C-alpha positions as CSV (number, residue, x, y, z in Angstrom):
1,M,-31.9,-75.7,4.4
2,N,-32.2,-72.2,2.7
3,S,-33.4,-70.7,5.9
4,I,-30.4,-71.9,7.7
5,T,-28.1,-70.4,5.1
6,A,-30.0,-67.1,5.2
7,I,-29.6,-67.0,9.0
8,N,-26.0,-67.9,8.9
9,S,-25.3,-65.2,6.4
10,V,-26.9,-62.6,8.6
11,L,-25.3,-63.8,11.8
12,N,-21.8,-64.2,10.4
13,Q,-21.6,-60.7,9.2
14,P,-18.8,-58.9,11.1
15,A,-20.0,-56.2,13.4
16,S,-17.7,-53.1,13.0
17,P,-17.9,-50.2,15.3
18,K,-16.9,-47.8,12.6
19,V,-19.5,-47.3,9.8
20,D,-18.7,-45.8,6.4
21,N,-21.4,-44.0,4.5
22,K,-20.7,-46.3,1.5
23,D,-21.6,-49.3,3.8
24,I,-25.1,-48.0,4.5
25,K,-27.6,-49.6,2.2
26,K,-30.8,-48.2,0.9
27,K,-34.1,-49.3,2.6
28,G,-35.3,-51.0,-0.5
29,D,-32.2,-53.2,-0.7
30,D,-33.1,-56.9,-1.3
31,N,-30.5,-58.0,1.3
32,S,-31.9,-56.0,4.2
33,F,-32.2,-57.7,7.6
34,G,-36.0,-57.4,7.6
35,K,-36.3,-59.0,4.1
36,Q,-34.0,-61.8,5.1
37,I,-36.1,-62.5,8.2
38,N,-39.3,-62.4,6.1
39,K,-37.8,-64.8,3.6
40,M,-36.7,-67.2,6.3
41,L,-40.1,-67.1,7.9
42,G,-41.7,-67.8,4.5
43,E,-39.4,-70.8,4.0
44,V,-40.2,-72.2,7.5
45,N,-43.9,-71.8,6.8
46,D,-43.5,-73.6,3.5
47,L,-41.7,-76.5,5.3
48,Q,-44.5,-76.7,7.9
49,L,-47.2,-76.7,5.3
50,N,-45.3,-79.4,3.3
51,A,-44.9,-81.6,6.4
52,G,-48.7,-81.3,7.0
53,K,-49.4,-82.2,3.4
54,V,-47.1,-85.2,3.4
55,A,-48.6,-86.5,6.7
56,N,-52.1,-86.1,5.3
57,Q,-51.1,-88.0,2.1
58,F,-49.6,-90.7,4.3
59,A,-52.8,-90.9,6.3
60,H,-54.8,-91.3,3.1
61,G,-52.5,-94.0,1.8
62,E,-51.2,-91.9,-1.1
63,I,-47.6,-92.2,0.3
64,E,-46.4,-95.6,1.5
65,N,-42.9,-94.6,2.6
66,I,-42.9,-93.4,6.2
67,H,-39.4,-92.1,5.7
68,E,-40.6,-89.2,3.5
69,V,-43.1,-88.3,6.2
70,M,-40.5,-88.3,8.9
71,I,-38.0,-86.4,6.9
72,A,-40.5,-83.6,6.1
73,A,-41.6,-83.5,9.7
74,E,-38.0,-83.2,11.0
75,K,-37.1,-80.5,8.5
76,A,-40.1,-78.5,9.6
77,S,-39.3,-79.1,13.3
78,V,-35.6,-78.2,13.0
79,S,-36.3,-75.0,11.0
80,L,-38.9,-73.9,13.5
81,E,-36.5,-74.5,16.4
82,L,-33.9,-72.4,14.5
83,V,-36.4,-69.6,14.1
84,L,-37.2,-69.6,17.7
85,E,-33.6,-69.5,18.7
86,V,-32.9,-66.6,16.4
87,R,-35.9,-64.8,17.9
88,N,-34.6,-65.4,21.4
89,K,-31.2,-64.1,20.4
90,L,-32.8,-61.0,18.9
91,I,-34.9,-60.3,22.0
92,E,-31.8,-60.8,24.2
93,A,-29.8,-58.4,22.1
94,Y,-32.6,-55.8,22.2
95,R,-32.8,-56.1,25.9
96,E,-29.1,-55.7,26.3
97,M,-29.1,-52.6,24.1
98,M,-31.9,-51.1,26.3
99,R,-29.8,-51.7,29.4
100,V,-26.9,-49.6,28.0
101,Q,-26.8,-46.2,29.5
102,M,-25.8,-43.3,27.4
């Protein structure tokens, strides 16, 4: 769920046409867009690895509750779909910017 919160915080930031110098952040800022994306990808990767681990434990009989397996698999699936949609929106925005003539 943290990756969803991170994406929402990035996507819900207002886009203002006027930029103040005080609004520009340093490259090393922890809240930069790139770091947020990397953090989100890491969380999605962790969910994918956890889903595989839980499925493997279920296959070996270590976990008897199929609900745990299905919940872990769905969390991983939904988070991956979200990442793909964010990627698609970023690519679409990049292409739109490239079409703008100066």
